C-alpha positions in Angstrom: 145.1 111.5 153.5 142.7 110.1 156.1 142.1 113.6 157.5 141.7 115.0 154.0 138.9 112.4 153.2 137.2 113.3 156.5 137.3 117.0 155.6 135.9 116.4 152.1 133.1 114.2 153.5 132.2 116.9 156.1 132.2 119.6 153.4 129.9 117.5 151.2 127.5 116.9 154.1 127.4 120.7 154.8 126.6 121.4 151.1 123.7 119.0 151.5 122.4 121.0 154.4 123.1 124.5 153.1 121.9 123.8 149.6 118.5 122.1 150.0 116.6 120.7 147.1 114.9 123.5 145.2 112.1 121.4 143.8 110.7 120.0 147.0 108.9 121.6 149.9 109.3 119.4 152.9 108.0 120.1 156.4 109.7 119.7 158.8 113.0 120.5 157.2 115.2 117.4 156.8 118.7 117.4 158.3 120.0 117.1 154.7 118.2 117.0 151.4 119.9 116.9 147.9 118.0 116.9 144.7 119.3 114.4 142.0 118.6 114.1 138.3 116.6 110.9 138.3 112.9 110.8 138.9 110.6 107.9 139.5 107.2 107.5 137.9 104.3 106.0 139.8 100.9 104.8 138.7 97.7 103.7 140.5 99.6 100.9 142.4 102.6 101.4 144.6 104.4 98.2 145.4 106.7 97.7 148.3 108.9 95.1 150.0 109.6 95.2 153.7 110.6 93.0 156.6 107.7 91.1 158.2 108.2 93.1 161.4 106.9 96.3 159.8 105.1 95.2 156.6 101.5 94.9 157.8 101.5 98.0 159.9 103.2 100.3 157.4 100.8 99.0 154.7 97.8 100.1 156.8 99.4 103.6 157.2 100.3 104.0 153.5 96.9 102.8 152.3 95.4 105.7 154.2 98.1 108.3 153.7 98.6 107.5 150.0 94.9 107.0 149.2 93.5 106.3 146.6 96.7 104.6 145.4 96.6 100.8 145.9 99.4 99.6 148.2 100.7 96.1 147.4 103.5 94.1 149.0 105.6 92.0 146.7 108.7 89.9 147.2 111.2 91.7 144.9 111.7 94.5 142.4 109.2 96.7 144.3 108.8 100.4 143.7 109.6 101.0 147.4 112.2 98.9 149.3 112.1 99.3 153.1 115.2 98.1 155.0 116.0 98.2 158.7 119.3 99.7 160.0 119.7 99.9 163.8 122.2 102.8 163.5 119.4 105.1 162.3 117.1 104.9 165.3 114.0 107.0 164.7 115.8 108.7 161.8 115.7 107.5 158.2 117.5 107.7 154.9 115.4 108.1 151.8 116.6 108.0 148.2 114.5 108.3 145.0 115.9 107.6 141.6 115.1 106.2 138.2 115.3 102.6 139.5 113.0 103.1 142.5 112.7 104.2 146.1 114.8 103.0 149.0 113.9 103.8 152.6 116.2 102.7 155.5 115.3 103.3 159.2 116.3 102.0 162.6 112.9 101.6 164.1 109.3 101.3 163.0 108.8 105.0 164.0 111.7 105.8 161.6 109.9 104.0 158.8 106.7 106.0 159.4 108.8 109.2 159.3 110.3 108.2 156.0 107.0 107.3 154.5 105.6 110.7 155.6 108.4 112.4 153.7 107.7 110.2 150.7 104.0 111.3 150.8 105.1 114.9 150.8 107.2 114.3 147.7 104.2 112.9 145.8 101.6 115.2 144.1 99.1 116.6 146.6 96.0 115.1 144.8 96.4 111.5 143.9 92.8 110.9 142.8 93.5 111.1 139.1 96.8 109.3 138.8 97.4 106.9 135.9 100.4 104.7 135.2 103.3 107.0 134.8 101.2 110.0 135.4 103.1 111.3 138.3 106.8 111.5 139.0 108.6 111.6 142.4 111.6 113.9 142.2 115.0 112.4 142.7 116.3 113.1 146.1 118.9 111.9 148.7 117.6 112.6 152.2 119.3 111.9 155.5 117.1 112.9 158.4 116.6 112.4 162.1 114.6 114.1 164.9 116.2 116.4 167.4 113.6 115.8 170.1 111.9 112.6 171.2 108.6 114.3 172.2 106.9 116.0 169.3 103.4 116.5 170.5 99.9 117.7 170.0 97.3 117.9 172.8 93.6 117.9 171.9 91.0 118.9 174.5 88.1 116.5 174.1 86.4 117.5 177.3 85.1 121.0 176.4 84.0 119.7 173.0 83.8 116.1 171.9 85.5 114.7 168.9 84.5 111.3 167.4 86.9 108.4 167.0 86.9 108.9 163.2 87.8 112.6 163.7 90.6 111.6 166.0 91.9 109.1 163.5 92.2 112.0 161.0 94.1 114.0 163.6 96.5 111.2 164.1 96.9 110.8 160.3 97.9 114.5 160.0 100.2 114.2 163.0 102.1 111.3 161.3 102.3 113.2 158.1 104.3 116.0 159.9 106.3 113.6 162.1 104.6 114.3 165.4 104.8 111.3 167.7 102.9 112.1 170.9 99.2 112.6 171.2 98.2 114.1 174.5 94.6 113.2 175.1 92.8 115.6 177.5 89.9 113.5 178.5 88.5 115.2 181.5 87.7 118.8 182.6 85.1 121.0 184.3 82.9 120.6 181.2 82.8 116.9 180.6 84.1 113.4 181.4 85.0 111.4 178.2 86.7 108.2 179.4 84.7 105.1 180.3 85.6 103.9 183.8 84.1 100.5 184.4 84.2 100.8 188.2 82.4 104.1 188.1 80.0 104.0 185.1 78.1 107.1 186.4 81.1 109.2 185.4 80.1 108.9 181.7 76.4 108.2 182.2 76.1 111.6 183.8 79.4 113.4 183.3 79.6 112.9 179.5 76.5 114.9 178.8 75.5 118.5 179.6 72.9 121.1 178.9 74.1 123.9 176.7 76.6 126.0 178.7 78.2 129.3 178.1 80.8 128.0 175.7 78.2 126.2 173.7 76.0 129.2 173.5 79.0 131.4 172.4 79.8 128.9 169.6 76.2 129.1 168.4 76.4 132.9 168.5 79.6 132.9 166.4 78.0 130.5 163.9 75.1 132.9 163.5 77.1 136.1 163.5 79.6 135.0 160.9 77.4 132.6 159.0 79.9 129.9 159.8 78.6 126.3 160.0 81.9 125.1 161.4 80.9 126.7 164.7 77.7 124.7 165.1 77.4 121.9 167.5 77.3 118.7 165.5 73.9 117.0 165.5 75.5 113.6 166.2 76.7 114.9 169.6 73.2 116.0 170.7 70.4 114.0 172.3 67.0 114.9 173.8 66.0 113.6 177.2 62.5 112.3 178.1 62.0 115.7 179.7 62.7 117.5 176.5 66.1 118.8 177.4 68.8 118.9 174.7 72.1 117.6 175.9 75.5 117.8 174.3 78.3 115.3 174.8 79.8 111.9 174.2 82.5 109.6 175.5 84.9 106.9 174.5 84.4 103.3 175.5 87.4 101.4 176.8 87.4 99.4 173.6 87.5 102.6 171.5 90.4 103.9 173.6 92.3 100.6 173.1 91.7 100.8 169.4 92.9 104.4 169.4 96.2 103.2 171.0 96.7 100.6 168.2 95.8 103.1 165.5 98.2 105.6 166.9 101.0 103.0 167.3 100.7 102.1 163.6 101.6 105.7 162.9 104.5 105.8 165.4 102.5 107.8 167.8 102.2 107.3 171.6 99.0 108.4 173.3 99.5 110.1 176.7 96.1 110.2 178.5 95.2 113.0 181.0 92.8 113.0 183.9 93.1 116.5 185.4 93.2 116.5 189.2 93.0 117.9 191.9 91.6 121.0 190.1 89.4 121.3 187.0 87.1 118.8 188.8 83.6 120.2 188.4 82.4 117.2 186.4 83.9 114.7 188.8 82.5 116.3 191.9 79.1 116.9 190.2 78.8 113.2 189.6 80.4 112.2 193.0 79.7 115.2 195.3 81.1 113.3 198.2 84.6 113.9 196.8 84.2 117.7 197.2 84.7 119.8 200.4 81.2 121.1 200.4 79.2 118.1 199.1 78.4 119.7 195.8 80.1 120.3 192.4 83.4 122.1 193.0 86.4 123.2 190.9 88.7 121.1 193.3 88.4 117.7 194.9 88.7 117.4 198.7 92.2 116.0 199.5 91.1 115.7 203.2 88.7 112.9 202.3 90.3 109.5 202.3 87.9 108.2 199.6 89.1 111.0 197.2 92.6 109.4 196.8 91.1 105.9 196.5 88.6 106.8 193.8 91.2 108.8 191.7 93.8 105.9 192.0 91.1 103.5 190.9 90.4 105.7 187.9 94.1 105.8 186.9 94.4 102.1 187.4 91.9 101.5 184.6 93.8 104.0 182.4 97.1 102.1 183.1 95.4 99.0 181.7 94.3 100.7 178.5 97.3 103.0 177.7 100.8 101.5 177.6 102.6 104.9 177.5 105.4 105.5 179.9 104.0 108.9 180.8 100.5 109.5 182.2 99.3 113.0 182.7 97.8 114.1 186.0 97.1 117.8 185.3 97.8 119.6 188.5 97.2 123.1 187.2 95.2 126.1 188.2 93.9 124.5 191.4 91.5 126.7 193.4 92.6 126.1 197.0 90.3 128.6 198.7 87.7 126.0 199.5 90.3 123.9 201.3 90.9 126.7 203.8 87.3 126.3 205.1 87.1 122.5 205.0 87.5 120.7 208.4 88.8 117.5 206.7 91.4 119.5 204.8 92.5 121.3 207.9 92.8 118.0 209.8 94.8 116.5 206.9 97.2 119.4 206.9 97.8 119.0 210.7 98.2 115.2 210.4 100.7 115.6 207.6 102.6 118.4 209.3 101.9 120.8 206.5 102.2 124.6 207.1 98.8 125.3 205.5 96.0 123.7 203.6 97.4 125.2 200.4 100.2 122.7 200.6 97.7 119.9 200.3 98.2 120.0 196.5 101.8 119.0 197.0 100.8 116.2 199.4 98.2 115.0 196.9 100.5 115.0 193.9 103.2 113.2 195.9 100.8 110.5 196.8 99.9 110.0 193.2 103.6 110.0 192.3 104.1 107.0 194.6 101.1 105.3 193.1 102.3 105.9 189.5 105.8 104.5 190.3 104.3 101.5 192.0 102.4 100.8 188.7 105.5 101.3 186.5 104.4 104.7 185.2 106.0 108.2 185.2 103.9 111.1 186.3 103.8 114.2 184.1 101.8 117.3 184.9 101.5 121.0 184.2 104.4 123.2 185.5 102.6 124.1 188.7 103.7 120.8 190.1 107.3 122.0 190.0 106.6 123.3 193.5 105.2 120.0 194.9 108.5 118.4 196.0 108.4 115.5 193.6 111.3 113.2 193.2 113.6 112.5 190.3 112.3 111.0 187.0 109.0 112.8 186.8 108.2 115.3 184.1 106.5 118.7 183.8 104.9 120.6 180.9 106.3 124.1 180.8 103.1 126.0 179.8 103.7 129.3 181.6 106.4 130.5 179.4 106.9 133.7 181.4 108.0 131.5 184.4 111.5 131.3 183.1 112.8 129.5 186.2 110.8 126.4 185.4 113.3 124.5 183.3 116.3 125.2 185.5 114.3 124.2 188.6 113.1 121.0 186.9 116.5 120.1 185.6 118.1 120.7 189.1 115.4 118.4 190.6 116.2 115.6 188.1 112.9 116.1 186.2 112.3 116.3 182.5 110.4 119.0 180.7 108.2 119.5 177.6 108.0 123.0 176.2 104.4 123.9 175.6 104.5 127.7 176.2 101.0 129.1 176.1 102.2 132.3 174.5 103.1 130.6 171.2 102.0 126.9 171.5 98.3 127.3 172.5 96.5 126.9 169.2 93.1 128.0 170.5 94.3 131.6 170.3 93.9 133.7 167.2 95.6 132.1 164.2 97.7 135.0 162.8 101.0 135.6 161.2 102.7 136.9 164.4 101.8 133.6 166.1 103.6 131.7 163.4 106.7 133.9 163.9 106.6 133.2 167.7 106.6 129.5 167.1 109.5 129.6 164.6 111.4 131.9 167.0 111.0 129.3 169.8 114.1 127.6 168.4 116.2 130.6 169.5 114.9 130.2 173.1 115.5 126.5 173.2 118.9 126.9 171.7 119.9 129.2 174.5 119.2 126.6 177.2 122.2 125.3 179.1 123.5 122.0 177.9 122.1 120.1 180.9 118.7 121.8 180.4 118.6 120.8 176.7 119.4 117.2 177.7 116.4 117.3 180.2 114.1 118.7 177.5 112.0 115.9 176.1 110.6 118.1 173.3 107.9 120.5 172.2 104.1 120.2 172.2 101.2 122.3 170.9 97.9 122.4 172.7 94.4 122.9 171.3 91.9 123.8 174.0 88.4 123.4 172.6 86.2 125.9 174.4 85.4 127.5 171.0 86.4 124.6 168.8 83.2 122.5 168.4 84.0 120.7 165.1 86.8 118.9 163.3 86.8 121.6 160.7 87.1 124.4 163.3 89.9 122.3 165.0 91.9 122.1 161.7 91.3 125.8 161.1 93.1 126.5 164.5 95.8 123.9 164.0 97.0 124.8 160.5 99.3 126.3 159.4 100.7 126.6 162.9 101.3 122.9 163.2 103.7 123.2 160.3 105.8 125.6 162.4 105.4 123.3 165.5 106.6 120.3 163.5 109.6 122.4 162.3 110.6 123.4 165.8 110.0 120.0 167.3 111.9 118.1 164.7 114.9 120.3 164.0 118.0 121.0 166.2 117.6 124.4 167.8 121.4 124.9 167.8 121.8 124.2 164.1 123.1 127.2 162.1 120.6 126.7 159.2 117.1 127.8 160.2 113.9 128.0 158.2 113.2 131.7 157.4 109.7 133.1 157.4 109.8 133.5 153.7 110.8 129.9 153.2 108.1 128.8 155.6 105.4 130.7 153.6 106.6 129.1 150.4 106.4 125.6 151.9 103.1 126.3 153.6 101.6 127.3 150.2 102.6 123.9 148.8 101.2 122.0 151.8 97.8 123.7 151.7 97.1 121.7 148.6 98.0 118.5 150.4 95.6 119.4 153.2 92.9 120.1 150.6 93.5 116.6 149.2 93.3 115.1 152.7 90.0 116.9 153.5 91.5 119.1 156.3 90.8 122.7 156.4 93.2 125.5 157.6 93.5 129.2 158.2 94.8 131.1 155.3 97.5 133.8 156.1 96.1 136.7 158.1 94.5 139.7 156.2 96.8 142.6 157.0 96.9 146.3 156.0 93.4 147.0 157.4 92.2 147.6 160.9 88.7 147.5 162.4 88.9 151.3 162.5 91.2 153.1 160.0 91.6 156.8 160.5 93.1 159.1 157.9 93.8 162.7 157.2 92.7 163.9 153.7 92.7 160.7 151.8 94.0 157.1 152.1 94.1 153.8 150.2 92.3 150.6 151.0 95.0 148.0 150.4 94.5 144.7 152.3 97.2 142.1 151.9 97.7 138.4 152.5 100.9 136.3 152.6 101.4 133.6 150.0 99.5 132.8 146.9 97.0 130.2 147.9 93.9 132.2 148.7 91.8 135.0 147.3 90.3 138.2 148.9 86.7 139.2 148.4 84.7 142.2 149.8 81.4 143.8 150.3 80.3 147.4 150.9 76.8 146.7 152.4 77.8 145.2 155.8 77.1 141.6 154.7 79.7 138.9 154.9 81.4 138.1 151.6 80.6 134.8 149.9 82.2 133.2 146.8 80.1 135.4 144.5 81.3 138.7 146.1 83.7 140.9 144.1 87.4 140.0 144.2 89.7 142.6 145.6 92.4 143.1 143.0 93.8 146.6 143.4 93.9 149.5 146.0 90.9 151.8 146.4 91.2 155.5 147.2 89.0 156.7 150.0 88.3 160.4 150.9 85.2 159.9 153.1 83.7 157.5 155.7 83.5 154.0 154.3 82.7 150.6 155.7 84.0 147.4 154.0 84.0 143.7 154.9 86.8 141.5 153.6 87.0 137.7 153.6 89.7 135.3 152.4 88.7 132.1 150.5 90.5 128.8 149.9 90.6 127.3 146.4 87.4 125.3 147.0 85.7 128.6 147.9 85.3 128.0 151.6 85.9 131.0 153.8 88.8 131.4 156.1 89.0 134.9 157.8 86.5 137.8 158.0 87.7 141.3 158.6 85.4 144.3 159.1 86.9 147.7 158.4 85.7 151.3 158.8 87.6 154.2 157.2 87.1 157.4 159.2 88.5 160.8 158.2 89.9 163.0 161.0 90.6 166.8 161.0 94.3 166.6 161.6 97.2 165.3 163.6 97.1 165.5 167.4 99.7 168.2 168.4 102.9 167.2 170.2 104.0 168.6 173.5 107.2 169.5 175.3 108.3 167.3 178.1 111.3 165.7 179.9 113.7 164.2 177.4 115.4 161.1 179.1 115.2 157.9 177.0 112.8 155.1 178.1 109.6 154.8 180.1 109.0 154.6 183.8 107.6 151.3 184.9 105.6 151.1 188.1 104.9 147.7 189.7 101.9 147.1 191.9 100.9 144.2 194.1 98.4 141.9 192.4 95.3 141.7 194.5 93.3 139.5 192.1 92.0 142.6 190.3 89.7 142.4 187.3 90.3 145.6 185.3 93.2 148.0 184.6 91.5 150.8 186.6 92.2 148.9 189.8 95.9 148.6 189.2 97.0 151.8 191.0 94.5 151.1 193.8 96.9 148.4 194.9 100.2 149.0 196.8 103.1 150.2 194.6 106.1 147.9 195.2 108.7 149.6 193.0 109.5 151.5 189.9 112.3 151.6 187.4 113.1 153.0 183.9 112.8 150.6 180.9 113.6 151.1 177.3 110.2 150.0 176.0 107.0 148.4 177.2 107.5 144.7 177.4 107.0 141.9 179.9 109.6 142.3 182.7 111.4 139.4 184.2 109.4 137.0 186.3 107.9 138.5 189.5 105.0 137.5 191.7 103.3 140.9 191.3 102.0 141.2 187.8 100.3 144.6 187.7 102.2 147.2 185.7 101.8 150.8 184.5 104.3 152.4 182.0 104.3 156.2 181.9 106.2 158.6 179.7 106.1 159.9 176.2 106.3 158.4 172.7 108.6 160.3 170.4 106.9 160.4 167.0 109.4 160.8 164.1 107.0 162.3 161.6 103.3 163.3 161.1 101.3 160.2 160.4 98.9 157.5 161.3 100.3 155.1 163.9 98.9 151.7 164.5 99.3 150.2 168.0 98.8 146.6 169.1 98.3 145.1 172.5 98.3 141.4 173.0 97.8 140.3 176.6 96.6 137.7 179.1 94.8 139.2 180.9 93.9 143.0 180.6 95.8 145.9 179.0 95.1 149.4 177.7 96.9 152.2 175.9 96.2 155.9 176.3 97.9 158.6 174.2 97.3 162.3 174.7 94.8 161.3 177.4 92.7 159.3 175.0 92.1 155.6 174.9 93.7 154.2 171.7 93.6 150.4 172.5 91.2 148.8 174.9 92.1 145.2 175.7 90.8 145.4 179.3 89.2 142.9 181.7 90.0 139.2 182.5 90.5 137.1 179.4 92.9 134.7 177.8 95.5 136.0 175.3 93.8 138.2 172.8 95.1 141.0 170.5 93.5 144.4 170.1 94.6 147.3 167.8 94.0 151.0 167.5 95.2 154.0 165.5 96.1 157.5 166.4 96.9 160.5 164.1 100.0 162.0 165.7 102.1 165.1 164.8 105.8 164.8 165.0 107.2 165.2 168.5 106.4 164.0 172.0 103.0 162.7 173.2 102.1 161.5 176.7 101.5 157.8 176.9 100.2 155.4 179.6 100.1 151.6 179.2 98.5 149.4 181.8 98.6 145.6 182.1 97.6 143.1 184.8 97.5 139.3 185.2 94.6 137.7 186.9 95.2 135.4 190.0 97.7 132.9 188.8 100.7 135.3 188.4 101.4 134.2 184.9 100.6 136.0 181.7 101.7 137.3 178.3 102.1 140.9 177.1 103.3 142.2 173.7 103.3 145.8 172.5 103.7 146.8 168.9 103.6 150.0 167.0 103.9 150.7 163.2 105.7 152.8 162.1 108.2 152.5 164.9 108.5 155.2 167.6 110.9 155.7 170.6 110.1 156.5 174.2 111.0 159.3 176.6 110.3 160.2 180.1 
């Protein structure tokens, strides 16, 4: 009988998982959610009762998250009853019925997670609620996080965000149950953290004349008539000499206040000072810390004062930020200057190092000892996996193509955070494929060995702000991708039930309205079905598409950018001659999301096929990477091997990241074929000796498309791809309709 009761209970729990509540759209997906018949009405006041240990803090959170509802604590018979249950840890149980709302959690962070779910159950816009005007659906939810680190990094060095804007970021993180804010405070472009011992770091390093990224932002603002790309006026100042400077910094009091604000929302702030690389601002202000006595990308580890100054800087951060982990950067260090520095050479000899390149490992180990002596744990980008650190440290696995990172870190007794730049760097184009990659990350994490999963702290998305100068542009890059990040970070990657893309789109549609109510913008789903150049034979249809139902499409025919008064695109248009169109998607409040320029170009016919060898696959040639800068230089390097592969894709990890694929594409029918190359850095595609996609030169991950009119049969193809300098990169090849490959 006991076993039978256990089986029945387990079956009931599975039903709750497999049959989610149909009337609610929660992100991330709860472990179990069952809709009940009862609903609970709310008015303009939401009363709550809670233990003293959580009451004041959670009231501050709810007052902001549930605004403009008034939140009031009462002794009994409250709308919301909060109870503590140690067994639930950071998880929570939430029930809503006719008699009220009950929330149980094991920690304060669990209470915040439950309150976030409650907010998602409420109507998106609460500004016009009257007594009994809104009803919370009846639900029984049991929920807990799969990962302890659910993070978002914001780069405040390239472009500066105000404290108020950061508060709004933290509010949004809490709403989607993210609990770690990685604060990138320093980089080549700016120093944002006040250091009392070295006030010149912010006096000089927090302000700059317009640089290349600033000018590019202004160019994009003018080109696209997009005010979100303008540098905010409150971040500009004019010197006595008439120079306009851009910048800003955070005082130590502001940083302490940020720590408290985040803690109220169950969020830990992990600060980052990036050394020994990314140090142009530091060495510009303190040139004595560089090898050459002037601004440099890397500090001089041969100089005794370098270590002293950097430890003093971290000492002040330790006093401000109570987080266990403190981030040291350690990535993309340019070591070439060390090879010419007499102090670095002397340091390498004194420390018995094989070369000055190993000074990074020596430097990071010195900082590791300093961190441990101050009760902190060092965390850095995954390059530090090679620095010989001891157990207990942590790395951020950002170079996702370096598949050996997690096994090496686990074997060394280190923890990892997955922050793969190929799918978790939110500064890249916000498109549908990117969302798919994030959601598919669960499959990769689920395939980790058990000991590697135990060493995985969690998942984090990063927003680098080179071309993100405003809060609105930041939100446009963050959403809806943060929905997917929250889903992957919260849910168990080994669970059988996984959120499908269709389900994700349905929930995202519901959450756009919530973002509207909270004053946060977002990118609408990508405009698909049109390319920048669309070729056709005879005639074609203009038929752009967009996932979901939250936005509208408008267009122009005169080259201007559509505005809210431009015609709506409602049905396909037949085209028989050259035509130029510009499409734009608009949110409900008529702000623009995406612009897509499209030309329709008739061609005489399909490129004829050829006869060729008929073995399946392509031949892949690998070349030694000599820090080349364009695809034409690939086969000027030594060839280190070749093999046959089924299709063009990133091979397994190798130091030499220069590739050429040669062979033929086997086209199944006459038609227009669309090819996509996404790469970091350069890539190109040639078919029948003609350039179809040009994604060349050194750049971060970007996507380029091209079309070819191809007759049925075989067509010669050559694809080139290289990575620049750091032997890490990303490469994706797509073709629609599908083709096969021969050689």
